[in-house]
C-alpha positions in Angstrom: -9.2 10.8 11.4 -9.3 11.9 8.0 -12.3 10.9 5.9 -10.4 11.0 2.6 -7.1 10.1 1.2 -5.4 12.7 -1.7 -2.7 10.9 -3.7 -0.6 13.2 -5.5 1.9 13.2 -8.6 5.3 14.2 -7.9 4.8 16.2 -10.5 1.5 17.0 -12.2 1.3 16.2 -15.5 -2.4 15.8 -17.0 -6.1 17.8 -16.4 -6.9 14.5 -15.6 -8.0 13.7 -11.5 -9.4 10.3 -10.4 -11.7 10.2 -7.6 -13.3 7.4 -6.0 -16.1 8.1 -4.1 -17.7 5.3 -2.6 -14.9 2.8 -1.7 -14.4 4.0 1.8 -14.3 1.3 4.8 -13.7 3.5 7.9 -16.5 2.2 9.6 -16.9 3.7 13.2 -17.6 1.3 16.4 -20.4 3.9 17.1 -22.1 3.8 13.3 -21.7 0.0 13.3 -23.5 -0.4 16.6 -26.8 2.0 15.5 -27.3 -0.1 12.6 -29.3 -2.8 12.4 -26.6 -4.1 9.5 -23.8 -6.7 10.7 -20.2 -5.6 9.5 -20.6 -7.5 6.5 -24.0 -6.6 5.5 -23.6 -2.9 5.7 -20.8 -2.9 3.2 -23.3 -4.1 0.4 -23.3 -0.7 -1.0 -19.9 0.0 -0.9 -17.4 0.2 -4.1 -15.0 -1.7 -2.3 -11.5 -2.0 -3.7 -12.4 0.9 -6.2 -9.2 2.5 -4.5 -7.1 0.2 -5.4 -7.9 -0.2 -9.0 -7.4 3.4 -9.5 -4.4 3.9 -6.7 -2.1 3.9 -9.9 -3.1 7.4 -11.2 -0.6 9.3 -9.4 2.4 7.5 -11.6 0.9 8.9 -14.7 1.1 12.8 -13.5 -2.9 12.5 -12.2 -4.4 12.8 -8.5 -6.6 10.6 -7.0 -9.5 11.7 -4.4 -10.5 8.5 -2.6 -12.9 8.6 0.8 -12.1 6.4 3.6 -15.8 7.2 5.0 -18.4 4.6 3.9 -20.9 5.4 1.1 -23.6 4.0 4.0 -22.4 6.9 6.4 -22.5 9.6 3.9 -23.1 9.7 0.6 -20.2 11.5 -1.1 -21.9 11.4 -4.5 -25.1 13.3 -3.6 -25.8 17.0 -2.6 -25.4 18.2 0.5 -29.2 19.0 1.0 -30.6 15.7 -0.4 -31.8 15.2 2.8 -34.1 12.3 3.7 -36.8 13.0 6.2 -37.5 9.6 7.0 -33.9 8.8 8.6 -33.2 12.7 9.7 -35.6 14.0 12.8 -36.7 17.8 11.8 -36.1 17.4 8.2 -39.3 18.7 6.3 -40.5 17.0 3.3 -39.8 18.7 -0.1 -40.6 18.3 -3.9 -40.0 14.7 -4.9 -36.6 13.8 -5.6 -36.1 9.7 -7.0 -32.7 9.3 -4.7 -34.0 10.3 -1.1 -37.2 8.6 -2.0 -35.4 5.2 -2.8 -33.7 6.0 0.6 -30.2 6.7 -1.2 -30.0 10.4 0.1 -26.7 12.4 1.2 -27.0 9.7 4.5 -28.3 6.6 2.8 -31.4 4.9 4.8 -31.1 1.9 3.3 -28.1 -0.3 1.6 -28.4 -2.4 -1.3 -31.7 -4.5 -2.1 -33.5 -2.1 0.3 -32.6 -3.4 3.5 -32.8 -0.6 6.6 -29.4 0.7 7.9 -31.3 1.9 11.0 -33.7 1.0 13.6 -35.2 4.9 13.9 -34.2 8.1 13.1 -31.4 10.3 13.3 -30.6 13.4 15.2 -30.4 16.5 13.1 -27.1 17.3 15.5 -26.0 14.0 14.3 -26.4 14.4 10.6 -25.0 17.4 10.4 -21.6 17.0 12.3 -21.6 13.7 9.5 -21.6 16.1 6.7 -19.4 18.8 8.1 -16.6 15.8 8.7 -17.1 13.8 5.6 -19.0 15.9 2.7 -17.5 19.2 2.8 -13.6 18.3 3.3 -14.1 15.8 0.4 -15.8 18.2 -1.9 -13.6 20.9 -1.2 -10.6 18.7 -1.8 -12.0 17.7 -5.5 -12.9 21.2 -5.8 -9.4 22.2 -5.2 -8.0 19.9 -7.3 -10.2 20.9 -10.5 -9.2 24.5 -9.5 -5.4 23.1 -9.8 -6.0 21.7 -13.3 -7.6 24.8 -14.6 -4.3 26.7 -13.4 -1.9 24.8 -14.6 -3.4 23.1 -18.0 -6.6 25.2 -18.5 -9.4 22.5 -18.7 -10.1 19.8 -16.1 -11.3 16.4 -16.7 -12.8 14.6 -13.6 -13.1 10.8 -13.5 -15.4 9.8 -10.9 -14.7 6.0 -10.7 -17.6 3.4 -9.2 -18.4 -0.2 -9.6 -22.1 -1.6 -10.1 -23.4 -5.3 -8.8 -23.3 -7.8 -11.8 -26.7 -7.7 -12.5 -27.2 -4.2 -13.0 -27.0 -4.3 -16.4 -29.3 -7.2 -16.4 -32.2 -4.5 -17.7 -29.8 -3.6 -20.7 -28.5 -7.4 -21.5 -29.8 -8.7 -24.7 -29.6 -12.8 -25.3 -26.4 -13.4 -27.9 -24.4 -10.2 -27.0 -21.8 -10.0 -24.7 -22.5 -8.2 -21.1 -21.2 -4.3 -21.1 -18.4 -4.3 -18.7 -18.4 -0.8 -18.2 -21.0 2.3 -18.1 -20.2 5.5 -19.0 -22.6 8.1 -17.5 -21.6 12.0 -18.8 -25.3 13.1 -18.3 -26.3 12.2 -21.6 -23.7 14.8 -23.1 -24.3 17.5 -20.4 -21.1 17.2 -18.3 -18.6 16.1 -20.7 -18.0 16.8 -24.5 -18.4 13.8 -27.1 -14.7 14.3 -27.6 -13.5 13.5 -24.3 -16.0 10.9 -23.9 -15.1 8.7 -26.7 -11.4 8.7 -26.0 -12.1 7.5 -22.3 -14.2 4.7 -24.1 -11.3 4.0 -26.8 -9.0 3.6 -23.6 -11.8 0.8 -21.7 -12.0 -1.0 -25.0 -8.6 -1.5 -26.2 -8.5 -3.4 -22.4 -11.2 -5.5 -24.0 -13.9 -3.7 -22.1 -17.0 -3.9 -23.2 -19.1 -0.1 -22.7 -22.0 1.3 -22.9 -23.1 5.0 -22.5 -25.5 6.3 -19.7 -28.1 3.2 -19.6 -28.5 2.5 -16.5 -26.1 4.9 -14.9 -25.9 8.7 -16.3 -24.0 10.1 -13.5 -25.2 11.2 -10.2 -24.2 14.5 -8.2 -20.7 14.4 -8.7 -21.1 14.4 -13.0 -24.1 17.0 -12.6 -22.3 19.3 -10.7 -18.7 19.2 -11.5 -19.6 18.7 -15.4 -19.3 22.6 -17.1 -18.1 21.6 -21.0 -18.7 25.0 -21.4 -16.3 25.7 -19.2 -13.5 23.0 -20.5 -14.7 21.5 -17.0 -15.8 17.3 -18.1 -16.9 15.0 -15.7 -17.3 11.2 -16.3 -18.6 8.3 -14.1 -17.4 5.0 -14.7 -19.3 1.9 -13.9 -17.1 -1.0 -13.5 -19.1 -4.8 -12.7 -17.5 -5.7 -9.7 -17.6 -9.1 -11.0 -14.6 -8.9 -13.3 -12.5 -8.1 -10.0 -14.2 -9.1 -7.0 -16.0 -11.9 -4.9 -19.3 -9.8 -4.7 -21.5 -12.2 -1.9 -18.1 -12.2 0.3 -16.7 -8.7 -1.0 -13.1 -10.0 -1.4 -11.1 -9.7 -4.3 -10.7 -12.3 -7.0 -7.9 -14.1 -7.3 -6.8 -12.5 -10.6 -7.6 -9.4 -8.8 -4.0 -7.8 -9.7 -4.0 -9.0 -13.4 -7.3 -6.8 -13.9 -5.3 -3.7 -11.9 -2.8 -4.0 -14.5 -5.4 -4.0 -17.4 -7.0 -0.9 -15.4 -3.9 0.8 -14.8 -3.3 0.5 -19.0 -6.6 2.5 -19.0 -5.2 5.0 -16.3 -2.2 5.7 -18.7 -4.7 5.9 -21.8 -6.8 8.5 -20.0 -4.1 10.5 -18.6 -2.8 11.0 -21.9 -6.2 12.7 -22.7 -5.1 15.7 -20.3 -1.8 16.0 -22.1 -2.8 17.2 -25.0 -1.9 20.7 -24.5 1.4 21.8 -22.7 1.2 22.9 -19.0 0.0 26.8 -18.8 2.9 27.8 -16.4 5.4 26.5 -18.8 4.3 29.0 -21.2 
């Protein structure tokens, strides 16, 4: 069974690529049976419905890569070597890594609120097979799309699409000031040029969304690994407040979900225009 969906446009007209690595919902029965959590609780760290929010991308000439494998099974926004010795047998404890230490390595130990996924450790062979089935194919597909953008347009702009719990921005919210709806992460300028980040921010602002940058989320592995502005390769992480489109407790779309999808479709259209600023190289 495929562990991701790659939805391609009829014709590639923009250097922009959309990626949703945390929206996978294919929970294998064996995985659920091995977990301490029930089928609902294990979804709590999933970016539910983000792939649906961005599903219009191909209509605007941009590909959409979306995970099927769930984040609790393999976290595609982590390096393949971010293995947690507390959850995988035979892994030696290395230099301190805050993501691994908190249980959020490439094979997570916990879901949201620190709830343990497993009763004990996984055999290394099982962990390796998970990575071979899910992590490597996803990143190969993502790299292929980036390479294609470079061939066609001389640049690649990756929009890494995520959602965040409503309370995630409590630490930066102030009385009398509207809460942020979206957090853009560009690794504090290391993953994308300011001009491109500003244009993405403008597209979100025109849609009526309040945007902040890099706090509390600056971007994780995907932004860090693929963001290479000096090579005309830009990566921007987008975190959208889940409360805007879903009931977080029930993990169900809100009644006005379609209206919010339409709003995001307008953002997709505007962001896709950023990658049309130069004519495709193939036409020259």
